[in-house]
Steps between C-alpha positions, in 0.01 A plus 500: 500500500132494397328171574329294230127481460337164434493595133876566511560165669294329231706676233820359645324167520496503116876448516449180701228389255742561213770298671255215546389518139847446356609250759197272454581466130855386572428273795169352389429524129857446378543226760213308343621563145844361573363183659192432284547655156879455480510175706804621697580363848289661777816570696603762245226758580529400865870593504435820304230613744720416799781698332283811462439483876869445578602801289289716733768464764619820328201690651709664780751627242219639284343660807832660585507663159162667562615607849810667359304681232229627732220400262306178441317577176797443265557158658132408470491599132842359424418175674177466303687564173748224587212269598317573176815432298556177693142386438525561125840331483355204689228458239760522224716238679207261506452549127872440444483178707280347232789520252809505722443384860853591617487855365144539627602396854792744497265785398249385766761520775577856399128582473408362842797684648356823362159407637642449849703821492205700363262369768760572769575855390141607438335312786747608768483869416119484461456375855735763638318777315164364610615479863639855505190651339229306689358599838606237757139416591428419134811290427354155576193568289723654230714184498182295449382723219832491317530123533143448379587708195800271440267201504267691268794535262544122513132433430441761231818405313424131521148544366597752229805307388306173481257669264763643266733197510238277330562361245845461651826569321843603625472817295177586669659439841768758421242750375279463810805537726607821322151639541484414873851633566428826317173548684675433835764761425243763401288430808805533722588834346144624566507361855817678614462822302519790747473275804840559656619852429859623506782298651533529878832600663719193550766485773852494358578166664206350308556672166875426493516190723550147372226241478698264724510756778127569460411129514717445811338799664146370436585139590641627833152634588343221718143569378603500129697180535226321694233617260706362206525167679122512574422567134729217388350233729139617449527509123692174486208334680245689285660403168555138610131419470460634148642191330374231740135582562374371164703175511390453861135528407542264208706224658344499847136601432465387138420845359494534123707774335193716472410448865852576620504816286174602666669436835776746407231750410345457846839558662558822301143610582572445865823700471304786340251487788788511751651806328168685503447406863835653600431818296158545665631428846794740463270785397258429786786460745660827394172690560411327829855465636457126566783248464275286277631697202865474602750358255657299782165329564449397138862422414564276801145364511497429127824303523373297797166438327679393182714255698192354673325471162797311360486260796129452435581405137768259624246334729230510234716301261539230765120496552435475127150484356246689705740776597364847396795578276340797325414676824855442632651646184277809521613556857862460394443760230339746747794461738755534218333811359475671840863453589633571151329836457565601862868423445502729193325763710763457770772543238347831404467601867859411593698593189582848635617372836876491535792667326389810308444479125549123486139411413592354164768270645272399784203418276730336252645271769151391604396455137809290429417279799149448361624424146763250611244328726254472209772354280591238761157422641360297213826310448534421873136386536500277193840359588389423857181335374701278265736395782208438738312288242813289460545444874137473613242237406229726351448848353283624787784457747748657259285811451438516876875540546512781245204690651647451850829652380306790350323552833835513680624768257185709558544475878870601469386798294243592768770494765720731294206733442443522876862614537469752217195664657635468856483831699866444601595560138371858501771754491479833692258743337326231296123477493263220410209495267280200438749277682804584289791713611558815301784748477462839660344754268837647414663167414507341153 
């Protein structure tokens, strides 16, 4: 199979940007409209967003469908069509809520279900196609490029939508969503056109086998199971900080809403720097043959560094005024970005290792672990902070408990990553590249 050029990788990255464009409207813009313009309880969009993550537990089943068919493109396009329909229905449900809250909520549940299914189908098959068509030495940098394009989709859509949504009306919200969803679908069609070629031969046991058998087969692979557990714990810790960092800065350090928003920007900027650092190191490491570019180095090291950064924030809250909070948050972002993108690169490296023609199920299982962790992380962190504030005398101590728990999760994830990349896990005939274990050239 011919390997992708950087231009081809960027083309497939347009799919990730399109996913981000539709998702940001449903999880950010419509979230705000429900709470502010419609004065509905904040828990409503929170539950809907958590639901769209929970629905992605179907990722392994969706991946099995692409395995059985031997092609990823139909699942990428079909998933994007479902996502686009879900996004438009979500905007319509918000408009209906203004007149009939009950009917609107029912439509919203259906809409966010479609959003989760669409993201799962398109995103899982995209990563498998990208992994199969990208040279192993380029996969970490390719993962960075694709994820940066997803963030670009967030940013461009947010800026463009904010321009066309003013003066705001529910009708305008629906119109803007239709425009974004249509654009995303067209870009996805352009991105995948001619990228895959004809269907590859599929073993009979895969084409005709049941999903249950496929999932049991993949779960029985020690490296696949351990990697799924690693992804779950790492992303649970990663997502836990998203909803507590701003309240922490406000209640402990007295930051204003504007200052805490700036703090979030510094964190995301640090994460971007961490991603670029991994991409550069992986390319240099591949050319020089040094371990500095290895996925094991950045995945394990990024988790350990994230855990230490969380402990620094826990201690910083106890110190209070005078603690360099901004610098600590930047360091946390760099550590988070480095482990997150290296983990995606490791997914792409390892997806072909194991039972033949099970890449979709394998990637789907890891994606489901990530989605469930994201859905639980915010709820667990905010719930723990509420309990700690009730039991402890001040907010600084309460948040110290939460950040310490986050650090423990990161260190557990690092331990699991060490096992995943352990030489003892290599099967006969396997070879390594950039610290990840790959299937023999004949395996799929």
